N, C-alpha and C positions, 0 to 999 in steps of 0.2 A: 504493500500500500504506500509506504514511504517512498520507495523507488519510483512508483508511478507518479506520485505528486512531484518529486524532484525533476523527473524527466519532463513532465507536463509544464513545469516552470522554466527549466533551463533552455529548451529549444526556442520557445517564443521570446524569452528574455534576450537570447542572443540576437534574434532578428531586430528587436526593439532597440537594443544598445548599439547595434551596427548602424541603424538609422540615426540615432541620436548623435553618434560620433561623426557623422558626415553632414546631416541636414543643417541648413542655416538656422540661426537663432539657438537651436538646441545645442549645437557644437561650439558655441562661442567660448573663447578661451577664458573669459571673465567668470564663467560659471564653474564652480568647483566640481571636481570629478565625483565627489560623494553625492552632490545634488543631482548630477546626471544619473548616477546609479539609482538613487532613490526615485527619481522620475521614471526611469525605466521599469523599476519594480511596480510602481503604481499603475503604469499603463498596462504592463503584463498581467497584473492581477485583475484589472478591469476587463481585459480581453479574454482571459482564460475560460470563464464560464461559457463563452460562445464557441469555443474550439472543440472539435471532436477529440476523442481519446487518441493521443499520439502513439506511434508504433513503439513497441516495447523492445528496443535494442539497447544493448549495453553501451554506455556513453563512450567507452574507450574502444569499442569494436569498430570495424571498418564502416559498417552501416551508420553507426552513431557519429563517427567523425565526418562522414559524408554529409549527413543531415546538418551537422553543426556548420560545416563549410558553406552549405547551401543557404542557411539562415543568414550568415554573414554577408553572402553575395546579394541576397534579395534585399536585406535591410540597407546595405550600402547603395544599391541601385536606386532605391526610393529616395534616400537622402541626396544622392548625386543629381537626380533629375531636378531638384530644386536648387542645389548648390550652383548649378550652371548659371542661373539667373544672376546671382550675386557676383559670380566670377566675371560675367559679361559687363556688369556695371562697374566693377573694379577696374577692368581693362580699359573701359571708356574713360574713367577718371584718371588713370595713369597716362593715357594718351593726351588728354586735355591738359593735365598739369605739366607734363613734360614739354609740350608745345608752348605753353605759356611761360616757361622758364622757371617753374616751381619744382623741378626735379630734385632740388636740394632740400626742399621743405618737406621732409619725410617724418613720419611718426611710426611708432611700433603699433601694429594692428594685432590685437589679441585674438582675433578670429582666424586670421591666416598665419599667425605666428611669424610675421615678416614685416618688412617696411613698406609703407604706402604713403603717397603724398597727400596733401591737405584736400585737394579736389576729390580724390578717390575716397577719402574718409567721409567727406560731406555727402557724396552721392550714395555711398553705402548706407549711411544713416538714413537718408531719404528713402532708399529702397526698403530698408528694414521697417520704417514706419508704414510704408504702403503695404508691405507684406503682413504686418500685424493688423492694419486697418481692414483688410479683407479676410481676416481670420485665417491667414495662411498656415499658422501653426496648428490650428484645429483641422484644417484640410489635410495636412500631412499625417496627423494622427489617424484621421478617418481612412485615408488611403492605405496606411499601414495595417489597420484592422481589416480592411477589405482584401488586402493581399493574402490573408490567411484563408480566404474563400477561393480566390483564383489560383493561389499556390499553397495548398495545405502542406502541413509538415509530413512529408513522405520522402523516401529515397529518390523519387523522381521530381521533387519540387525544384523549380528553377529551370527545368529542361525546356519549358515553353517560352523563356525569356528571349526577346529579340535583341541580341547583342549589337547587330548592325544598326538597329533603330537607336539604341543608346549611344553608339558612336556618332551617328549623324546628329543627335541632339547635342552631343559634346561640342560639335563644330559651331554651335550657336554662340559660343564664347567669342569667336572672332567676328562673325557676321553681325551679331547684335551689338558687340562692343564698338565696331566700326560705325554702325548705324547711329548709335547714341552720341558718339563723339564727332561725327562728320561735320555738323554745322559749326561747332566751335573751332575745330581744326582747320576747316576751309577758311573761316574768317581770319584766323591767326596767320594762315599761309598768305592770304592777300595782304595783311598788315606787314608781314616780313618782306614781301615783295616791294611794297611801297617804301619801306625803310631802306631796302637795297637801292631802289631808284634814287631816293633822297641822298644816299651816301655818294652816289656817282655824280649827282648834280651839285651837291654842296659838300665837297670832301673836307672842308674845314670844320664841319659839325662833329662833335664828339658822339658818334653813333652808339658807342658802348655806354655812354652816360644817359642818353635819352631813349635808346632802343629798349632797354630792359623795363623801365616803368611803363612805356607805351604798350609793350607787348602784354604785360600783366593787366593793364587797364582794359585793353581790348578784350582780353580773355574773360575778365569778370563781367564786362558789359554784355558780351555775347552770351555768356553763361546765364546771366540774369534774364536776358530776353528769350532764350531758348528753353529755360527750365520748365515753364508751364507746358511747352510742347513735348518735353521729354516724358512727362507722366504717362501719356497714352502708350508710347512704345514699351515702357517698362511694364505697364499693366498687361499689354498684349503678350509680352514674353512670359509673364507670370501665368497667364491663362494657358499658353502653350505648355509651360512646365507642368501645370496641374493636369492637363490632358495626358501628357506623356507619362506622368507618374501613375495615373489611374489605369493606363493601358499596359503597365508592366505585367508581364505574365499572361496577357490576353492574346491568344494566337490570332494570326491574320489581321492584326490591327494596323491601321494606317497612321504613321507619325504625322504631327501637325506640320 
């Protein structure tokens, strides 16, 4: 009886913790690991009554380790499908900030455990607020619970995952990042071309003295003007991410 309960807890808990370790918001570095573990236990205990009896394999047997690896793969795929959204926004912020000349203004990002510039941090915070405003964290938990129906805990779970679809969705980092940063980068490119022409026509000007503040000013002005228009593409990418997340494990599904 105890072994059945432990197995019934361990395998779904593995899938939940894999999702928490990858999904945005849940995997934030500012959240202590014990809090993440406690949240995983709460979610697992809430889901367990809806789950069928898991297969009774020894945890250290080949079948048990196979199921354990499959739960990690499925949970990571669910979190990855939403992580792409934040990675695309972060890439857009890095491109805008670097083009503005703010590549040196970097901060430690606890979410990615790396350095990111001020524009990237600002856009990430904005995306996080949008994600929470549409109850994205609850949508992720709902999709996780639904995955136990489409991909139950068996030795064949995860076999129906479309890895090519996940790889194509991963390419959204570049296309969506370019789409979000294109207006600001294009305006800054025009500004740099104008400064280059000004340097050729008036070589006595100290271009290094005036070019830097002009570039930063153009960047902030364009960012302020295009920020309202950015919200719709970000929301669209989130909708595509939610659709992709819900289609994980569904055979013959069409990616957005």
